[in-house]
C-alpha positions as CSV (number, residue, x, y, z in Angstrom):
1,K,30.1,104.3,114.5
2,K,33.4,104.2,116.3
3,L,34.3,100.7,115.2
4,P,35.4,101.6,111.6
5,E,37.7,104.4,112.8
6,Y,39.1,102.1,115.5
7,L,39.8,99.4,112.9
8,R,41.5,102.0,110.6
9,K,43.8,103.1,113.4
10,L,44.5,99.5,114.3
11,G,45.4,98.8,110.7
12,D,47.7,101.7,110.6
13,A,49.4,100.7,113.8
14,L,49.9,97.1,112.6
15,T,51.3,98.4,109.3
16,N,53.8,100.6,111.1
17,E,54.7,97.8,113.4
18,K,55.3,95.5,110.4
19,K,57.5,98.1,108.7
20,A,59.5,98.5,112.0
21,I,60.0,94.7,112.2
22,L,61.0,94.5,108.5
23,A,63.6,97.2,109.1
24,Q,65.0,95.4,112.1
25,V,65.2,92.2,110.0
26,D,67.1,94.0,107.3
27,Q,69.4,95.5,109.9
28,L,70.0,92.1,111.5
29,S,70.7,90.6,108.0
30,D,73.3,93.4,107.4
31,H,74.9,92.7,110.8
32,I,75.0,88.9,110.1
33,E,76.7,89.6,106.7
34,H,79.2,91.9,108.4
35,M,79.9,89.2,111.0
36,K,80.5,86.6,108.3
37,K,83.1,89.0,106.7
38,I,84.8,89.5,110.0
39,I,84.9,85.8,110.7
40,A,86.3,85.1,107.3
41,A,89.0,87.7,107.8
42,Q,89.9,86.4,111.3
43,Q,90.1,82.8,110.0
44,S,92.5,84.0,107.3
45,Y,94.4,85.9,109.9
46,A,94.6,82.9,112.2
47,K,96.3,80.6,109.6
48,V,99.7,79.3,110.4
49,N,102.3,81.9,109.6
50,G,105.9,81.6,108.5
51,L,105.1,81.1,104.8
52,T,105.6,83.8,102.2
53,E,103.0,84.4,99.5
54,V,102.3,86.9,96.8
55,C,99.8,89.6,97.8
56,T,99.3,93.3,98.0
57,L,100.0,95.4,101.0
58,E,96.7,97.2,100.4
59,E,94.8,93.9,100.7
60,I,96.5,93.2,104.0
61,A,95.7,96.6,105.4
62,E,92.1,96.4,104.3
63,T,91.7,93.0,106.0
64,A,93.1,94.4,109.2
65,L,90.7,97.4,109.0
66,A,87.8,95.1,108.3
67,I,88.4,93.1,111.5
68,S,88.0,96.3,113.5
69,E,85.4,97.9,111.3
70,A,82.5,97.7,113.6
71,G,84.4,99.1,116.6
72,L,85.8,102.0,114.5
73,R,82.3,102.8,113.2
74,N,80.7,102.6,116.6
75,S,83.3,105.0,118.1
76,N,82.8,107.5,115.2
77,I,86.4,107.1,114.0
78,E,87.1,108.3,110.5
79,V,89.5,106.0,108.6
80,V,91.8,107.8,106.1
81,R,93.8,105.8,103.6
82,H,97.0,106.9,101.8
83,Y,98.0,104.0,99.6
84,E,100.8,104.3,97.1
85,K,100.1,102.1,94.1
86,L,102.6,99.3,94.5
87,A,103.2,96.0,92.8
88,P,102.3,92.8,94.6
89,V,105.0,91.6,97.0
90,L,106.3,88.3,98.3
91,V,105.9,88.5,102.1
92,D,104.7,86.7,105.2
93,R,101.2,88.0,105.0
94,H,100.1,86.7,108.4
95,Q,103.0,88.3,110.3
96,I,102.1,91.7,108.7
97,M,98.5,91.1,109.5
98,Q,99.3,90.4,113.2
99,I,101.1,93.7,113.4
100,L,98.5,95.8,111.7
101,V,95.6,94.3,113.6
102,N,97.3,95.2,116.9
103,L,98.2,98.7,115.7
104,V,94.7,99.4,114.5
105,S,93.2,98.1,117.7
106,N,95.6,100.2,119.8
107,A,94.8,103.3,117.8
108,K,91.1,102.7,118.3
109,H,91.5,102.5,122.0
110,A,93.7,105.7,122.0
111,L,91.0,107.5,120.1
112,E,88.2,106.4,122.4
113,D,90.2,107.9,125.3
114,V,89.8,111.4,123.9
115,A,86.7,113.6,123.7
116,R,87.0,115.2,120.3
117,P,84.6,115.2,117.3
118,D,87.3,114.6,114.7
119,R,88.6,111.2,115.7
120,Q,90.8,110.0,112.8
121,L,92.9,106.9,112.1
122,T,95.2,107.1,109.1
123,V,96.8,104.1,107.4
124,S,99.6,104.9,104.9
125,I,101.5,102.6,102.6
126,G,104.5,103.7,100.5
127,K,107.8,102.7,99.0
128,V,111.0,103.8,100.6
129,D,114.7,103.0,99.9
130,G,115.2,99.3,100.5
131,G,111.6,98.4,100.9
132,V,108.2,99.6,102.1
133,R,106.8,101.7,104.9
134,I,103.4,101.1,106.5
135,E,102.2,103.7,109.0
136,V,99.2,103.6,111.4
137,R,98.6,107.1,112.8
138,D,95.9,108.5,115.1
139,N,95.1,111.8,116.7
140,G,94.2,110.2,120.0
141,A,95.6,110.1,123.5
142,G,99.3,110.2,122.5
143,I,102.3,108.8,124.4
144,A,104.2,110.5,127.2
145,P,107.9,111.0,126.3
146,E,109.1,108.9,129.2
147,H,107.0,106.0,127.9
148,L,108.3,105.9,124.3
149,P,111.6,104.1,125.1
150,K,109.6,101.4,126.9
151,I,106.6,101.1,124.6
152,F,107.8,97.8,123.0
153,S,109.1,96.2,126.2
154,H,107.5,93.0,127.4
155,G,104.8,93.6,130.0
156,F,104.8,97.4,129.6
157,T,101.4,99.0,129.1
158,T,99.7,102.3,129.7
159,K,96.2,100.7,129.6
160,K,94.4,99.9,132.9
161,T,93.3,96.5,131.5
162,G,96.3,95.9,129.2
163,H,98.8,93.1,129.5
164,G,101.8,94.6,127.6
165,F,102.1,91.8,125.1
166,G,100.7,93.2,121.9
167,L,103.3,95.8,120.9
168,H,106.1,93.5,122.2
169,N,104.9,90.7,119.9
170,C,104.5,93.2,117.0
171,A,108.1,94.3,117.4
172,N,109.3,90.7,117.5
173,A,107.2,89.9,114.4
174,A,108.8,92.9,112.6
175,Q,112.3,91.7,113.5
176,Q,111.5,88.2,112.3
177,M,110.8,89.7,108.8
178,D,114.1,91.7,109.1
179,G,112.1,94.8,109.6
180,S,111.5,97.3,112.3
181,L,108.6,98.9,114.2
182,T,109.0,102.4,115.5
183,A,106.7,104.6,117.6
184,Y,106.4,108.4,117.5
185,S,104.3,110.8,119.5
186,D,104.5,114.5,120.4
187,G,103.1,113.8,123.8
188,P,99.8,113.2,125.7
189,G,96.8,114.4,123.7
190,K,98.8,114.7,120.5
191,G,98.2,111.4,118.9
192,A,100.7,108.7,118.0
193,S,102.2,107.0,114.9
194,F,103.6,103.5,114.5
195,V,105.7,102.8,111.5
196,L,106.6,99.4,110.1
197,R,109.6,99.3,107.8
198,M,110.7,96.2,106.0
199,A,112.5,95.0,102.9
200,V,110.2,93.2,100.4
201,E,110.5,91.4,97.1
202,F,108.2,92.8,94.5
203,V,106.4,90.2,92.4
204,E,107.9,91.3,89.1
205,Q,111.3,90.0,90.5
206,V,109.9,86.5,91.4
207,P,109.4,85.1,87.9
208,Q,113.0,85.9,87.0
209,R,114.2,84.1,90.1
210,V,111.9,81.1,89.6
211,G,112.8,80.9,85.9
212,F,116.5,80.8,86.7
213,A,116.0,78.0,89.2
214,E,113.9,76.0,86.6
215,A,116.6,76.6,84.0
216,G,119.2,75.3,86.4
217,Q,117.2,72.2,87.1
218,T,116.7,71.6,83.4
219,A,120.4,71.9,82.7
């Protein structure tokens, strides 16, 4: 008499176990797909830099965010985007990528150091006189006033496990593009902002320049 009931419960247990396993497989598949995207982004980021190419600043920013996507999500960090609609530009994509990947990573660590429910990282892109402005801002740990003048110095770091190379390399990369990288903060606990400014050549200007060169060669 008890055997049919036992078999029914056993069947239910096996069905539930099968559902749980299938859910784990689906989750694993999603994670593998996400890893593939990150690896593709990192391979693109790791290419030899120094060459200019036509791309959009929005694309560069999104690739930098994709590299840190898992960490941002696991730390419950909301990503806010303020992208002004800009024409494609002729830039050193990988130099800009190097800077943004470091800035996003630093912002993530600064947000992980604060206990607040509204952790937020904001990336803004806009046009300014003479070029463009890209800002990475967070409402995290902030920077003490006495540290701001040294923030880009080689070897300087406020992290216990930091080496002080990241921001220094970012500042050098900005200078190599005839740009600048500036840090702002109202103090500890009040977040920080890093702004990359640089002159760019918008893509609508490129065909005219190339056309002139080709015309000269033909002449």
